[in-house]
N, C-alpha and C positions, 0 to 999 in steps of 0.2 A: 504493500500500500504506500509506504513512504517513497519507494523508488518511482512508483507511478505518479505520485504527487509531485515529485521533483521534476519529472518529465513534463507534466502539465504546466508547472510553473515556468519551465524553460520555454515551452511553446508560447505561452501567454506573454512572456517577456519579449520574445522576438516579434510577436504580432502587435503588441501594444506597449512599446518601450516607454512612452510618455503618458501612460494612463493616469488620469486625475479626475477629480469631480467635474461634472459639467455644469454645476451650479455656478453662477457668476456672483462674485462678492469681492469686497475690498477691505473687509475687516472681520474679526471674529464675530462681532455683533451681527453684521449682515449675513455671515454664513449661518449663524444660529437661526436667525429669522427665516432664511431661505430653506433651511433643512426642516424646520417645523412646518413650513408651508408645503414641502414636497411630499408629506405623508399622503398616500392615496392620490397623488397628482404627478404629472410628468415634470421633469426638469425644464422642458421647453415652456410649459405654461407658467412655471414659477419665474423663470428668467424674463418672460414677457411682462410680468406684473411688478417685479421688484424695483426697476429703475424709478418709477413714479412713487412707489411706496417709500423708498429710501430717500428720495428727494424731499418728501413731506416729513419723514421721521428719520433723520440721519443717525440718531443714537438712542440709547435706552431712555435717557431723560425725556426727550421729545415724545417718544412712543408711550412712555408711562403717563404722560399728561393727556393723552387722547382718550376718547370714549370709543368702545368697540364699534359703535355705529359709524364713527368717523373713519375708521380703518377699513370697514367692509367694502366701500366702493373701489378701493385700490386692489382688492384681492377677490372680487366677485367672480372672476373667471376661473378661479381655482376651487376645486372640490372642497366641501365642508367649510366654506369661507366664514360663516358666522361663528362657529366654534373656534376656528383658528384666530379670528380677530380677537375674541375674548381671551384666548390663551396668550396671544402676543402682548396685549396690554398688561395682563397680569404678570407675564414673564418679565417685561421691561420694568415693572414696578419692583419685582424682587431683585432684579439686577441692581437697581438703584439702592434699594434698602440694605441689601446684604453684601454687595460686591462693588460699591462705588460706581455702578454703571458699566462695569467691565465684565466680559465673559470670563469666569474663573477657569484656570487650568486645573480643574479638579473634577473627576468623574462623578462622584456623588453629588456635588453641588449642581452640576448641569442636569443630571437625572432628576433632581428635585424641582426643576423649573416646570411651570405649567406648559403642557404640550410637548415636552421633551420626554425622552425615555432612553433606554440603553442604546438603541440604534442611533438616535440623534446625538447622544453624548459621544459615541464612537466616531461619528462623522465629523463633528465639530472639533473635538480634541485632536484627532489624527491629522486633519487638514490644517488647523490653525496653530497647533502647538507640537506636532510631531509625535503625539501619543501613539504607541503601538496598539493597533486595534483592527479587528475585522468586523465592520458593520454589516449585519445580515439583513438585507432587504429581500423583496420577492425574487429578484434576479439571482442574488447570491445563494439563497436557499434552494431555488430550483436547480441551478447548475451543480451545487454541491451534491444534491440527490441524484441527478442524472449522471454525473461523473462517478458515482459510487463512493464519494468522499464522506458522505454522511447519510444515514437512513432516518434522521430525525426530522420532525415537522416543526418542533419548537425552535425559534430562531436562536435562543440562548444556547441550546444544546448543539445546534449546527455550528455556532461560533466556537464552542469548545472543541468540537471535532476538527475543525479547520486549524485551530491554533495548535493542536497536537501534531498535525501533519506538515505544517509549513514553518520555516524559520521566522522568528519574530520580526526581524528587520525587513521582511517582505510582506507582512500582513497588510499594510496600507495599500501597497501596490496590488496585491491579490484582490482586495475588495474592489478597487476601481476596475481592474482588468476583467473580473468576472461580470461586473455590471455592463461594461462595454460589450463583452462577448454575448451576454444575455440579450442585449438590445439589438445587436447587429446580426448575430448568427444563431445562437441557441434560444430562439424566441419561444414563447410559451406554447402556442398551439401547433405550429408546424416548423420545428427546427430545421435549419439548413444543413443537415448532417453531411450531405454530399460535398459541401463546400467548407467543412469544418476541419481545421488543422488538428483538432483533438480527437478526431473520429477513431483513430486506431487505439487511443487510450481510454475511450469512453464506452462503458457498458450500456449506455442509453437507458438507464433505469427509469421506468415510467413514461417512456416515449411511445406514443401510440401512432403518430403520423410523422412522416419526414418529407422534406422537400429537397 
């Protein structure tokens, strides 16, 4: 299993040498907001909405002073926008109250913020502060199971399985590379197995249809 994992990592490294998040941000605060917005939404839809949102609310202080109803129009095109607006205002308030308006470089502190969770904390801390993490979203979970790297459905358990198989210094890259591969090749309904560089290494667990 570890040898196969090493081969998978080598192929992904060659295919996506510069893999990184596709969310657009210029500060840890903007990354946190964008990541919260990305839950059950595409990065494309988030990136389309955040320029105007960040222009109106450039930092935690500004956002903490807004009412959720004032934030909603900026993110109306994103799924679950009402709940996300409430969470963003509350999140900004806690950043002001507890952390001087800054996103803390602390896993537990980020997880405690409204609208955040383990995946959000992993994404924010790994990209903003270099924290070693594998954030398991739907793409990462799907590919981990299809590649036979994990049989778990629970994202936290998938994360642990991947951490055991891959070197810590490559966890952040692996997260981004699996997401890119899941979006471009190993798509949910009809994966492009005939065009996949991992085909010889993949047991195709749970794959019903191929393209």
